[in-house]
mmCIF file of the N, C-alpha and C atoms, coordinates in Angstrom:
data_MODEL
# 
_entry.id   MODEL 
# 
loop_
_atom_site.group_PDB 
_atom_site.id 
_atom_site.type_symbol 
_atom_site.label_atom_id 
_atom_site.label_alt_id 
_atom_site.label_comp_id 
_atom_site.label_asym_id 
_atom_site.label_entity_id 
_atom_site.label_seq_id 
_atom_site.pdbx_PDB_ins_code 
_atom_site.Cartn_x 
_atom_site.Cartn_y 
_atom_site.Cartn_z 
_atom_site.occupancy 
_atom_site.B_iso_or_equiv 
_atom_site.pdbx_formal_charge 
_atom_site.auth_seq_id 
_atom_site.auth_comp_id 
_atom_site.auth_asym_id 
_atom_site.auth_atom_id 
_atom_site.pdbx_PDB_model_num 
ATOM 1   N N  . MET A 1 1  ? 0.838   -1.172 0.000  1.00 0.00 ? 1  MET A N  1 
ATOM 2   C CA . MET A 1 1  ? 0.000   0.000  0.000  1.00 0.00 ? 1  MET A CA 1 
ATOM 3   C C  . MET A 1 1  ? 0.887   1.240  0.000  1.00 0.00 ? 1  MET A C  1 
ATOM 4   N N  . ALA A 1 2  ? 0.542   2.200  -0.825 1.00 0.00 ? 2  ALA A N  1 
ATOM 5   C CA . ALA A 1 2  ? 1.320   3.435  -0.924 1.00 0.00 ? 2  ALA A CA 1 
ATOM 6   C C  . ALA A 1 2  ? 1.155   4.276  0.337  1.00 0.00 ? 2  ALA A C  1 
ATOM 7   N N  . GLU A 1 3  ? 2.220   4.983  0.695  1.00 0.00 ? 3  GLU A N  1 
ATOM 8   C CA . GLU A 1 3  ? 2.181   5.850  1.867  1.00 0.00 ? 3  GLU A CA 1 
ATOM 9   C C  . GLU A 1 3  ? 1.353   7.095  1.561  1.00 0.00 ? 3  GLU A C  1 
ATOM 10  N N  . ILE A 1 4  ? 0.530   7.465  2.510  1.00 0.00 ? 4  ILE A N  1 
ATOM 11  C CA . ILE A 1 4  ? -0.282  8.664  2.380  1.00 0.00 ? 4  ILE A CA 1 
ATOM 12  C C  . ILE A 1 4  ? 0.430   9.795  3.116  1.00 0.00 ? 4  ILE A C  1 
ATOM 13  N N  . THR A 1 5  ? 0.608   10.912 2.419  1.00 0.00 ? 5  THR A N  1 
ATOM 14  C CA . THR A 1 5  ? 1.245   12.063 3.052  1.00 0.00 ? 5  THR A CA 1 
ATOM 15  C C  . THR A 1 5  ? 0.212   13.170 3.221  1.00 0.00 ? 5  THR A C  1 
ATOM 16  N N  . TYR A 1 6  ? 0.457   14.028 4.202  1.00 0.00 ? 6  TYR A N  1 
ATOM 17  C CA . TYR A 1 6  ? -0.449  15.149 4.426  1.00 0.00 ? 6  TYR A CA 1 
ATOM 18  C C  . TYR A 1 6  ? 0.322   16.332 4.982  1.00 0.00 ? 6  TYR A C  1 
ATOM 19  N N  . GLU A 1 7  ? -0.230  17.503 4.728  1.00 0.00 ? 7  GLU A N  1 
ATOM 20  C CA . GLU A 1 7  ? 0.305   18.726 5.310  1.00 0.00 ? 7  GLU A CA 1 
ATOM 21  C C  . GLU A 1 7  ? -0.878  19.609 5.674  1.00 0.00 ? 7  GLU A C  1 
ATOM 22  N N  . ILE A 1 8  ? -0.951  19.991 6.940  1.00 0.00 ? 8  ILE A N  1 
ATOM 23  C CA . ILE A 1 8  ? -1.979  20.941 7.361  1.00 0.00 ? 8  ILE A CA 1 
ATOM 24  C C  . ILE A 1 8  ? -1.484  22.317 6.920  1.00 0.00 ? 8  ILE A C  1 
ATOM 25  N N  . THR A 1 9  ? -2.161  22.882 5.928  1.00 0.00 ? 9  THR A N  1 
ATOM 26  C CA . THR A 1 9  ? -1.714  24.161 5.381  1.00 0.00 ? 9  THR A CA 1 
ATOM 27  C C  . THR A 1 9  ? -2.315  25.351 6.116  1.00 0.00 ? 9  THR A C  1 
ATOM 28  N N  . GLU A 1 10 ? -3.456  25.131 6.774  1.00 0.00 ? 10 GLU A N  1 
ATOM 29  C CA . GLU A 1 10 ? -4.075  26.203 7.558  1.00 0.00 ? 10 GLU A CA 1 
ATOM 30  C C  . GLU A 1 10 ? -4.960  25.599 8.630  1.00 0.00 ? 10 GLU A C  1 
ATOM 31  N N  . GLU A 1 11 ? -4.780  26.053 9.860  1.00 0.00 ? 11 GLU A N  1 
ATOM 32  C CA . GLU A 1 11 ? -5.609  25.623 10.983 1.00 0.00 ? 11 GLU A CA 1 
ATOM 33  C C  . GLU A 1 11 ? -6.780  26.592 11.092 1.00 0.00 ? 11 GLU A C  1 
ATOM 34  N N  . LEU A 1 12 ? -7.995  26.089 10.887 1.00 0.00 ? 12 LEU A N  1 
ATOM 35  C CA . LEU A 1 12 ? -9.166  26.961 10.903 1.00 0.00 ? 12 LEU A CA 1 
ATOM 36  C C  . LEU A 1 12 ? -9.867  26.987 12.254 1.00 0.00 ? 12 LEU A C  1 
ATOM 37  N N  . GLY A 1 13 ? -9.801  25.893 13.019 1.00 0.00 ? 13 GLY A N  1 
ATOM 38  C CA . GLY A 1 13 ? -10.418 25.925 14.339 1.00 0.00 ? 13 GLY A CA 1 
ATOM 39  C C  . GLY A 1 13 ? -10.640 24.558 14.937 1.00 0.00 ? 13 GLY A C  1 
ATOM 40  N N  . VAL A 1 14 ? -10.785 24.555 16.265 1.00 0.00 ? 14 VAL A N  1 
ATOM 41  C CA . VAL A 1 14 ? -11.073 23.330 17.020 1.00 0.00 ? 14 VAL A CA 1 
ATOM 42  C C  . VAL A 1 14 ? -12.562 23.306 17.313 1.00 0.00 ? 14 VAL A C  1 
ATOM 43  N N  . LEU A 1 15 ? -13.209 22.187 16.993 1.00 0.00 ? 15 LEU A N  1 
ATOM 44  C CA . LEU A 1 15 ? -14.643 22.030 17.231 1.00 0.00 ? 15 LEU A CA 1 
ATOM 45  C C  . LEU A 1 15 ? -14.926 21.465 18.615 1.00 0.00 ? 15 LEU A C  1 
ATOM 46  N N  . SER A 1 16 ? -14.070 20.547 19.081 1.00 0.00 ? 16 SER A N  1 
ATOM 47  C CA . SER A 1 16 ? -14.252 19.948 20.400 1.00 0.00 ? 16 SER A CA 1 
ATOM 48  C C  . SER A 1 16 ? -12.985 19.208 20.790 1.00 0.00 ? 16 SER A C  1 
ATOM 49  N N  . GLU A 1 17 ? -12.941 18.812 22.076 1.00 0.00 ? 17 GLU A N  1 
ATOM 50  C CA . GLU A 1 17 ? -11.824 18.014 22.591 1.00 0.00 ? 17 GLU A CA 1 
ATOM 51  C C  . GLU A 1 17 ? -12.402 16.903 23.452 1.00 0.00 ? 17 GLU A C  1 
ATOM 52  N N  . ASN A 1 18 ? -11.880 15.680 23.276 1.00 0.00 ? 18 ASN A N  1 
ATOM 53  C CA . ASN A 1 18 ? -12.393 14.572 24.081 1.00 0.00 ? 18 ASN A CA 1 
ATOM 54  C C  . ASN A 1 18 ? -11.522 14.354 25.317 1.00 0.00 ? 18 ASN A C  1 
ATOM 55  N N  . SER A 1 19 ? -11.902 13.400 26.148 1.00 0.00 ? 19 SER A N  1 
ATOM 56  C CA . SER A 1 19 ? -11.218 13.168 27.426 1.00 0.00 ? 19 SER A CA 1 
ATOM 57  C C  . SER A 1 19 ? -9.786  12.665 27.253 1.00 0.00 ? 19 SER A C  1 
ATOM 58  N N  . ARG A 1 20 ? -9.449  12.142 26.084 1.00 0.00 ? 20 ARG A N  1 
ATOM 59  C CA . ARG A 1 20 ? -8.085  11.671 25.826 1.00 0.00 ? 20 ARG A CA 1 
ATOM 60  C C  . ARG A 1 20 ? -7.186  12.771 25.256 1.00 0.00 ? 20 ARG A C  1 
ATOM 61  N N  . GLY A 1 21 ? -7.738  13.960 25.075 1.00 0.00 ? 21 GLY A N  1 
ATOM 62  C CA . GLY A 1 21 ? -6.954  15.060 24.550 1.00 0.00 ? 21 GLY A CA 1 
ATOM 63  C C  . GLY A 1 21 ? -6.980  15.193 23.037 1.00 0.00 ? 21 GLY A C  1 
ATOM 64  N N  . TRP A 1 22 ? -7.687  14.295 22.358 1.00 0.00 ? 22 TRP A N  1 
ATOM 65  C CA . TRP A 1 22 ? -7.819  14.408 20.901 1.00 0.00 ? 22 TRP A CA 1 
ATOM 66  C C  . TRP A 1 22 ? -8.762  15.571 20.596 1.00 0.00 ? 22 TRP A C  1 
ATOM 67  N N  . THR A 1 23 ? -8.450  16.319 19.550 1.00 0.00 ? 23 THR A N  1 
ATOM 68  C CA . THR A 1 23 ? -9.288  17.449 19.165 1.00 0.00 ? 23 THR A CA 1 
ATOM 69  C C  . THR A 1 23 ? -9.897  17.220 17.790 1.00 0.00 ? 23 THR A C  1 
ATOM 70  N N  . LYS A 1 24 ? -11.185 17.527 17.686 1.00 0.00 ? 24 LYS A N  1 
ATOM 71  C CA . LYS A 1 24 ? -11.865 17.501 16.390 1.00 0.00 ? 24 LYS A CA 1 
ATOM 72  C C  . LYS A 1 24 ? -11.653 18.879 15.787 1.00 0.00 ? 24 LYS A C  1 
ATOM 73  N N  . GLU A 1 25 ? -11.045 18.916 14.607 1.00 0.00 ? 25 GLU A N  1 
ATOM 74  C CA . GLU A 1 25 ? -10.615 20.181 14.021 1.00 0.00 ? 25 GLU A CA 1 
ATOM 75  C C  . GLU A 1 25 ? -11.113 20.359 12.591 1.00 0.00 ? 25 GLU A C  1 
ATOM 76  N N  . LEU A 1 26 ? -11.240 21.621 12.227 1.00 0.00 ? 26 LEU A N  1 
ATOM 77  C CA . LEU A 1 26 ? -11.454 22.003 10.832 1.00 0.00 ? 26 LEU A CA 1 
ATOM 78  C C  . LEU A 1 26 ? -10.164 22.645 10.358 1.00 0.00 ? 26 LEU A C  1 
ATOM 79  N N  . ASN A 1 27 ? -9.548  22.035 9.357  1.00 0.00 ? 27 ASN A N  1 
ATOM 80  C CA . ASN A 1 27 ? -8.286  22.516 8.805  1.00 0.00 ? 27 ASN A CA 1 
ATOM 81  C C  . ASN A 1 27 ? -8.337  22.472 7.283  1.00 0.00 ? 27 ASN A C  1 
ATOM 82  N N  . MET A 1 28 ? -7.389  23.146 6.669  1.00 0.00 ? 28 MET A N  1 
ATOM 83  C CA . MET A 1 28 ? -7.120  22.956 5.250  1.00 0.00 ? 28 MET A CA 1 
ATOM 84  C C  . MET A 1 28 ? -5.949  21.985 5.186  1.00 0.00 ? 28 MET A C  1 
ATOM 85  N N  . VAL A 1 29 ? -6.138  20.865 4.472  1.00 0.00 ? 29 VAL A N  1 
ATOM 86  C CA . VAL A 1 29 ? -5.120  19.825 4.429  1.00 0.00 ? 29 VAL A CA 1 
ATOM 87  C C  . VAL A 1 29 ? -4.834  19.451 2.982  1.00 0.00 ? 29 VAL A C  1 
ATOM 88  N N  . SER A 1 30 ? -3.553  19.351 2.676  1.00 0.00 ? 30 SER A N  1 
ATOM 89  C CA . SER A 1 30 ? -3.105  18.853 1.379  1.00 0.00 ? 30 SER A CA 1 
ATOM 90  C C  . SER A 1 30 ? -2.760  17.376 1.557  1.00 0.00 ? 30 SER A C  1 
ATOM 91  N N  . TRP A 1 31 ? -3.485  16.514 0.865  1.00 0.00 ? 31 TRP A N  1 
ATOM 92  C CA . TRP A 1 31 ? -3.228  15.079 0.914  1.00 0.00 ? 31 TRP A CA 1 
ATOM 93  C C  . TRP A 1 31 ? -2.424  14.685 -0.316 1.00 0.00 ? 31 TRP A C  1 
ATOM 94  N N  . ASN A 1 32 ? -1.299  14.014 -0.110 1.00 0.00 ? 32 ASN A N  1 
ATOM 95  C CA . ASN A 1 32 ? -0.438  13.553 -1.206 1.00 0.00 ? 32 ASN A CA 1 
ATOM 96  C C  . ASN A 1 32 ? -0.071  14.690 -2.157 1.00 0.00 ? 32 ASN A C  1 
ATOM 97  N N  . ASN A 1 33 ? 0.250   15.854 -1.568 1.00 0.00 ? 33 ASN A N  1 
ATOM 98  C CA . ASN A 1 33 ? 0.694   17.032 -2.324 1.00 0.00 ? 33 ASN A CA 1 
ATOM 99  C C  . ASN A 1 33 ? -0.353  17.582 -3.283 1.00 0.00 ? 33 ASN A C  1 
ATOM 100 N N  . ALA A 1 34 ? -1.613  17.248 -3.060 1.00 0.00 ? 34 ALA A N  1 
ATOM 101 C CA . ALA A 1 34 ? -2.692  17.784 -3.891 1.00 0.00 ? 34 ALA A CA 1 
ATOM 102 C C  . ALA A 1 34 ? -3.143  19.137 -3.345 1.00 0.00 ? 34 ALA A C  1 
ATOM 103 N N  . GLU A 1 35 ? -4.024  19.788 -4.078 1.00 0.00 ? 35 GLU A N  1 
ATOM 104 C CA . GLU A 1 35 ? -4.596  21.060 -3.642 1.00 0.00 ? 35 GLU A CA 1 
ATOM 105 C C  . GLU A 1 35 ? -5.260  20.870 -2.274 1.00 0.00 ? 35 GLU A C  1 
ATOM 106 N N  . PRO A 1 36 ? -5.042  21.775 -1.328 1.00 0.00 ? 36 PRO A N  1 
ATOM 107 C CA . PRO A 1 36 ? -5.661  21.630 0.001  1.00 0.00 ? 36 PRO A CA 1 
ATOM 108 C C  . PRO A 1 36 ? -7.185  21.623 -0.074 1.00 0.00 ? 36 PRO A C  1 
ATOM 109 N N  . LYS A 1 37 ? -7.790  20.846 0.828  1.00 0.00 ? 37 LYS A N  1 
ATOM 110 C CA . LYS A 1 37 ? -9.245  20.759 0.946  1.00 0.00 ? 37 LYS A CA 1 
ATOM 111 C C  . LYS A 1 37 ? -9.621  21.010 2.398  1.00 0.00 ? 37 LYS A C  1 
ATOM 112 N N  . PHE A 1 38 ? -10.882 21.391 2.606  1.00 0.00 ? 38 PHE A N  1 
ATOM 113 C CA . PHE A 1 38 ? -11.397 21.468 3.964  1.00 0.00 ? 38 PHE A CA 1 
ATOM 114 C C  . PHE A 1 38 ? -11.384 20.058 4.533  1.00 0.00 ? 38 PHE A C  1 
ATOM 115 N N  . ASP A 1 39 ? -10.994 19.930 5.782  1.00 0.00 ? 39 ASP A N  1 
ATOM 116 C CA . ASP A 1 39 ? -10.835 18.604 6.388  1.00 0.00 ? 39 ASP A CA 1 
ATOM 117 C C  . ASP A 1 39 ? -11.346 18.656 7.821  1.00 0.00 ? 39 ASP A C  1 
ATOM 118 N N  . ILE A 1 40 ? -12.247 17.729 8.158  1.00 0.00 ? 40 ILE A N  1 
ATOM 119 C CA . ILE A 1 40 ? -12.759 17.611 9.525  1.00 0.00 ? 40 ILE A CA 1 
ATOM 120 C C  . ILE A 1 40 ? -12.413 16.215 10.021 1.00 0.00 ? 40 ILE A C  1 
ATOM 121 N N  . ARG A 1 41 ? -11.652 16.158 11.124 1.00 0.00 ? 41 ARG A N  1 
ATOM 122 C CA . ARG A 1 41 ? -11.298 14.884 11.737 1.00 0.00 ? 41 ARG A CA 1 
ATOM 123 C C  . ARG A 1 41 ? -10.694 15.132 13.110 1.00 0.00 ? 41 ARG A C  1 
ATOM 124 N N  . GLU A 1 42 ? -10.523 14.057 13.892 1.00 0.00 ? 42 GLU A N  1 
ATOM 125 C CA . GLU A 1 42 ? -9.875  14.155 15.195 1.00 0.00 ? 42 GLU A CA 1 
ATOM 126 C C  . GLU A 1 42 ? -8.386  13.878 15.058 1.00 0.00 ? 42 GLU A C  1 
ATOM 127 N N  . TRP A 1 43 ? -7.605  14.632 15.838 1.00 0.00 ? 43 TRP A N  1 
ATOM 128 C CA . TRP A 1 43 ? -6.152  14.500 15.852 1.00 0.00 ? 43 TRP A CA 1 
ATOM 129 C C  . TRP A 1 43 ? -5.695  14.267 17.280 1.00 0.00 ? 43 TRP A C  1 
ATOM 130 N N  . ASP A 1 44 ? -4.644  13.437 17.439 1.00 0.00 ? 44 ASP A N  1 
ATOM 131 C CA . ASP A 1 44 ? -4.059  13.279 18.767 1.00 0.00 ? 44 ASP A CA 1 
ATOM 132 C C  . ASP A 1 44 ? -3.290  14.558 19.102 1.00 0.00 ? 44 ASP A C  1 
ATOM 133 N N  . PRO A 1 45 ? -2.920  14.742 20.380 1.00 0.00 ? 45 PRO A N  1 
ATOM 134 C CA . PRO A 1 45 ? -2.254  15.985 20.767 1.00 0.00 ? 45 PRO A CA 1 
ATOM 135 C C  . PRO A 1 45 ? -0.973  16.294 19.984 1.00 0.00 ? 45 PRO A C  1 
ATOM 136 N N  . ASP A 1 46 ? -0.255  15.265 19.500 1.00 0.00 ? 46 ASP A N  1 
ATOM 137 C CA . ASP A 1 46 ? 0.987   15.475 18.749 1.00 0.00 ? 46 ASP A CA 1 
ATOM 138 C C  . ASP A 1 46 ? 0.778   15.541 17.241 1.00 0.00 ? 46 ASP A C  1 
ATOM 139 N N  . ARG A 1 47 ? -0.448  15.351 16.803 1.00 0.00 ? 47 ARG A N  1 
ATOM 140 C CA . ARG A 1 47 ? -0.802  15.292 15.381 1.00 0.00 ? 47 ARG A CA 1 
ATOM 141 C C  . ARG A 1 47 ? -0.032  14.212 14.618 1.00 0.00 ? 47 ARG A C  1 
ATOM 142 N N  . LYS A 1 48 ? 0.264   13.125 15.309 1.00 0.00 ? 48 LYS A N  1 
ATOM 143 C CA . LYS A 1 48 ? 0.912   11.985 14.662 1.00 0.00 ? 48 LYS A CA 1 
ATOM 144 C C  . LYS A 1 48 ? -0.123  10.947 14.230 1.00 0.00 ? 48 LYS A C  1 
ATOM 145 N N  . ARG A 1 49 ? -1.253  10.909 14.949 1.00 0.00 ? 49 ARG A N  1 
ATOM 146 C CA . ARG A 1 49 ? -2.331  9.961  14.639 1.00 0.00 ? 49 ARG A CA 1 
ATOM 147 C C  . ARG A 1 49 ? -3.614  10.740 14.419 1.00 0.00 ? 49 ARG A C  1 
ATOM 148 N N  . MET A 1 50 ? -4.488  10.162 13.619 1.00 0.00 ? 50 MET A N  1 
ATOM 149 C CA . MET A 1 50 ? -5.742  10.827 13.287 1.00 0.00 ? 50 MET A CA 1 
ATOM 150 C C  . MET A 1 50 ? -6.852  9.807  13.146 1.00 0.00 ? 50 MET A C  1 
ATOM 151 N N  . SER A 1 51 ? -8.075  10.266 13.268 1.00 0.00 ? 51 SER A N  1 
ATOM 152 C CA . SER A 1 51 ? -9.240  9.415  13.043 1.00 0.00 ? 51 SER A CA 1 
ATOM 153 C C  . SER A 1 51 ? -9.624  9.489  11.569 1.00 0.00 ? 51 SER A C  1 
ATOM 154 N N  . LYS A 1 52 ? -10.601 8.684  11.199 1.00 0.00 ? 52 LYS A N  1 
ATOM 155 C CA . LYS A 1 52 ? -11.188 8.861  9.877  1.00 0.00 ? 52 LYS A CA 1 
ATOM 156 C C  . LYS A 1 52 ? -11.885 10.207 9.881  1.00 0.00 ? 52 LYS A C  1 
ATOM 157 N N  . GLY A 1 53 ? -11.963 10.812 8.729  1.00 0.00 ? 53 GLY A N  1 
ATOM 158 C CA . GLY A 1 53 ? -12.576 12.126 8.657  1.00 0.00 ? 53 GLY A CA 1 
ATOM 159 C C  . GLY A 1 53 ? -13.267 12.338 7.330  1.00 0.00 ? 53 GLY A C  1 
ATOM 160 N N  . ILE A 1 54 ? -13.515 13.588 7.061  1.00 0.00 ? 54 ILE A N  1 
ATOM 161 C CA . ILE A 1 54 ? -14.165 13.959 5.807  1.00 0.00 ? 54 ILE A CA 1 
ATOM 162 C C  . ILE A 1 54 ? -13.413 15.139 5.195  1.00 0.00 ? 54 ILE A C  1 
ATOM 163 N N  . THR A 1 55 ? -13.244 15.095 3.898  1.00 0.00 ? 55 THR A N  1 
ATOM 164 C CA . THR A 1 55 ? -12.649 16.224 3.184  1.00 0.00 ? 55 THR A CA 1 
ATOM 165 C C  . THR A 1 55 ? -13.694 16.802 2.238  1.00 0.00 ? 55 THR A C  1 
ATOM 166 N N  . LEU A 1 56 ? -13.639 18.106 2.072  1.00 0.00 ? 56 LEU A N  1 
ATOM 167 C CA . LEU A 1 56 ? -14.599 18.801 1.223  1.00 0.00 ? 56 LEU A CA 1 
ATOM 168 C C  . LEU A 1 56 ? -13.873 19.766 0.294  1.00 0.00 ? 56 LEU A C  1 
ATOM 169 N N  . THR A 1 57 ? -14.284 19.784 -0.951 1.00 0.00 ? 57 THR A N  1 
ATOM 170 C CA . THR A 1 57 ? -13.789 20.793 -1.880 1.00 0.00 ? 57 THR A CA 1 
ATOM 171 C C  . THR A 1 57 ? -14.431 22.131 -1.516 1.00 0.00 ? 57 THR A C  1 
ATOM 172 N N  . TRP A 1 58 ? -13.953 23.206 -2.127 1.00 0.00 ? 58 TRP A N  1 
ATOM 173 C CA . TRP A 1 58 ? -14.537 24.519 -1.887 1.00 0.00 ? 58 TRP A CA 1 
ATOM 174 C C  . TRP A 1 58 ? -16.033 24.498 -2.208 1.00 0.00 ? 58 TRP A C  1 
ATOM 175 N N  . ASP A 1 59 ? -16.411 23.923 -3.363 1.00 0.00 ? 59 ASP A N  1 
ATOM 176 C CA . ASP A 1 59 ? -17.824 23.872 -3.764 1.00 0.00 ? 59 ASP A CA 1 
ATOM 177 C C  . ASP A 1 59 ? -18.657 23.084 -2.759 1.00 0.00 ? 59 ASP A C  1 
ATOM 178 N N  . GLU A 1 60 ? -18.142 21.948 -2.296 1.00 0.00 ? 60 GLU A N  1 
ATOM 179 C CA . GLU A 1 60 ? -18.869 21.149 -1.309 1.00 0.00 ? 60 GLU A CA 1 
ATOM 180 C C  . GLU A 1 60 ? -19.014 21.905 0.013  1.00 0.00 ? 60 GLU A C  1 
ATOM 181 N N  . ALA A 1 61 ? -17.977 22.626 0.413  1.00 0.00 ? 61 ALA A N  1 
ATOM 182 C CA . ALA A 1 61 ? -18.031 23.404 1.648  1.00 0.00 ? 61 ALA A CA 1 
ATOM 183 C C  . ALA A 1 61 ? -19.067 24.521 1.541  1.00 0.00 ? 61 ALA A C  1 
ATOM 184 N N  . GLU A 1 62 ? -19.184 25.140 0.382  1.00 0.00 ? 62 GLU A N  1 
ATOM 185 C CA . GLU A 1 62 ? -20.199 26.173 0.189  1.00 0.00 ? 62 GLU A CA 1 
ATOM 186 C C  . GLU A 1 62 ? -21.603 25.599 0.310  1.00 0.00 ? 62 GLU A C  1 
ATOM 187 N N  . ILE A 1 63 ? -21.832 24.430 -0.267 1.00 0.00 ? 63 ILE A N  1 
ATOM 188 C CA . ILE A 1 63 ? -23.138 23.782 -0.169 1.00 0.00 ? 63 ILE A CA 1 
ATOM 189 C C  . ILE A 1 63 ? -23.419 23.389 1.277  1.00 0.00 ? 63 ILE A C  1 
ATOM 190 N N  . LEU A 1 64 ? -22.426 22.826 1.957  1.00 0.00 ? 64 LEU A N  1 
ATOM 191 C CA . LEU A 1 64 ? -22.598 22.469 3.367  1.00 0.00 ? 64 LEU A CA 1 
ATOM 192 C C  . LEU A 1 64 ? -22.932 23.715 4.183  1.00 0.00 ? 64 LEU A C  1 
ATOM 193 N N  . ASN A 1 65 ? -22.260 24.815 3.940  1.00 0.00 ? 65 ASN A N  1 
ATOM 194 C CA . ASN A 1 65 ? -22.537 26.068 4.638  1.00 0.00 ? 65 ASN A CA 1 
ATOM 195 C C  . ASN A 1 65 ? -23.995 26.484 4.441  1.00 0.00 ? 65 ASN A C  1 
ATOM 196 N N  . GLU A 1 66 ? -24.475 26.413 3.212  1.00 0.00 ? 66 GLU A N  1 
ATOM 197 C CA . GLU A 1 66 ? -25.868 26.765 2.926  1.00 0.00 ? 66 GLU A CA 1 
ATOM 198 C C  . GLU A 1 66 ? -26.831 25.841 3.671  1.00 0.00 ? 66 GLU A C  1 
ATOM 199 N N  . LEU A 1 67 ? -26.560 24.543 3.650  1.00 0.00 ? 67 LEU A N  1 
ATOM 200 C CA . LEU A 1 67 ? -27.432 23.584 4.327  1.00 0.00 ? 67 LEU A CA 1 
ATOM 201 C C  . LEU A 1 67 ? -27.447 23.807 5.834  1.00 0.00 ? 67 LEU A C  1 
ATOM 202 N N  . LEU A 1 68 ? -26.273 24.047 6.419  1.00 0.00 ? 68 LEU A N  1 
ATOM 203 C CA . LEU A 1 68 ? -26.201 24.290 7.857  1.00 0.00 ? 68 LEU A CA 1 
ATOM 204 C C  . LEU A 1 68 ? -26.883 25.606 8.229  1.00 0.00 ? 68 LEU A C  1 
ATOM 205 N N  . THR A 1 69 ? -26.670 26.638 7.437  1.00 0.00 ? 69 THR A N  1 
ATOM 206 C CA . THR A 1 69 ? -27.308 27.924 7.706  1.00 0.00 ? 69 THR A CA 1 
ATOM 207 C C  . THR A 1 69 ? -28.819 27.781 7.705  1.00 0.00 ? 69 THR A C  1 
ATOM 208 N N  . GLU A 1 70 ? -29.341 27.057 6.725  1.00 0.00 ? 70 GLU A N  1 
ATOM 209 C CA . GLU A 1 70 ? -30.787 26.838 6.638  1.00 0.00 ? 70 GLU A CA 1 
ATOM 210 C C  . GLU A 1 70 ? -31.289 26.009 7.823  1.00 0.00 ? 70 GLU A C  1 
ATOM 211 N N  . ALA A 1 71 ? -30.581 24.929 8.139  1.00 0.00 ? 71 ALA A N  1 
ATOM 212 C CA . ALA A 1 71 ? -31.011 24.068 9.237  1.00 0.00 ? 71 ALA A CA 1 
ATOM 213 C C  . ALA A 1 71 ? -30.958 24.804 10.571 1.00 0.00 ? 71 ALA A C  1 
ATOM 214 N N  . LEU A 1 72 ? -29.906 25.580 10.807 1.00 0.00 ? 72 LEU A N  1 
ATOM 215 C CA . LEU A 1 72 ? -29.771 26.288 12.079 1.00 0.00 ? 72 LEU A CA 1 
ATOM 216 C C  . LEU A 1 72 ? -30.774 27.425 12.213 1.00 0.00 ? 72 LEU A C  1 
ATOM 217 N N  . SER A 1 73 ? -31.228 27.989 11.097 1.00 0.00 ? 73 SER A N  1 
ATOM 218 C CA . SER A 1 73 ? -32.215 29.065 11.153 1.00 0.00 ? 73 SER A CA 1 
ATOM 219 C C  . SER A 1 73 ? -33.590 28.538 11.544 1.00 0.00 ? 73 SER A C  1 
ATOM 220 N N  . LYS A 1 74 ? -33.820 27.237 11.397 1.00 0.00 ? 74 LYS A N  1 
ATOM 221 C CA . LYS A 1 74 ? -35.106 26.634 11.743 1.00 0.00 ? 74 LYS A CA 1 
ATOM 222 C C  . LYS A 1 74 ? -35.226 26.354 13.232 1.00 0.00 ? 74 LYS A C  1 
ATOM 223 N N  . ASP A 1 75 ? -34.121 26.507 13.967 1.00 0.00 ? 75 ASP A N  1 
ATOM 224 C CA . ASP A 1 75 ? -34.122 26.276 15.411 1.00 0.00 ? 75 ASP A CA 1 
ATOM 225 C C  . ASP A 1 75 ? -34.720 24.909 15.739 1.00 0.00 ? 75 ASP A C  1 
ATOM 226 N N  . ILE A 1 76 ? -34.186 23.890 15.073 1.00 0.00 ? 76 ILE A N  1 
ATOM 227 C CA . ILE A 1 76 ? -34.670 22.514 15.256 1.00 0.00 ? 76 ILE A CA 1 
ATOM 228 C C  . ILE A 1 76 ? -34.209 21.990 16.607 1.00 0.00 ? 76 ILE A C  1 
ATOM 229 N N  . PRO A 1 77 ? -35.132 21.542 17.476 1.00 0.00 ? 77 PRO A N  1 
ATOM 230 C CA . PRO A 1 77 ? -34.709 20.976 18.767 1.00 0.00 ? 77 PRO A CA 1 
ATOM 231 C C  . PRO A 1 77 ? -34.120 19.589 18.575 1.00 0.00 ? 77 PRO A C  1 
ATOM 232 N N  . PHE A 1 78 ? -33.101 19.285 19.366 1.00 0.00 ? 78 PHE A N  1 
ATOM 233 C CA . PHE A 1 78 ? -32.455 17.972 19.270 1.00 0.00 ? 78 PHE A CA 1 
ATOM 234 C C  . PHE A 1 78 ? -32.821 17.144 20.460 1.00 0.00 ? 78 PHE A C  1 
# 
């Protein structure tokens, strides 16, 4: 299996932190030297290990933003 490389090109923010110190973050990440994408996943405190996550292109992030804005404006109880 080929090695996967990554570079966090911009740290956008921490969404949460669990009891083990892992943080769920939104970052711009370049995977295998490709164009950076929005990336949401958990990272260990040293950023050596990570959970499975999701990457989004700019267009996908814009659509997600619209969907979240609409959903949050409805004040849906959870």
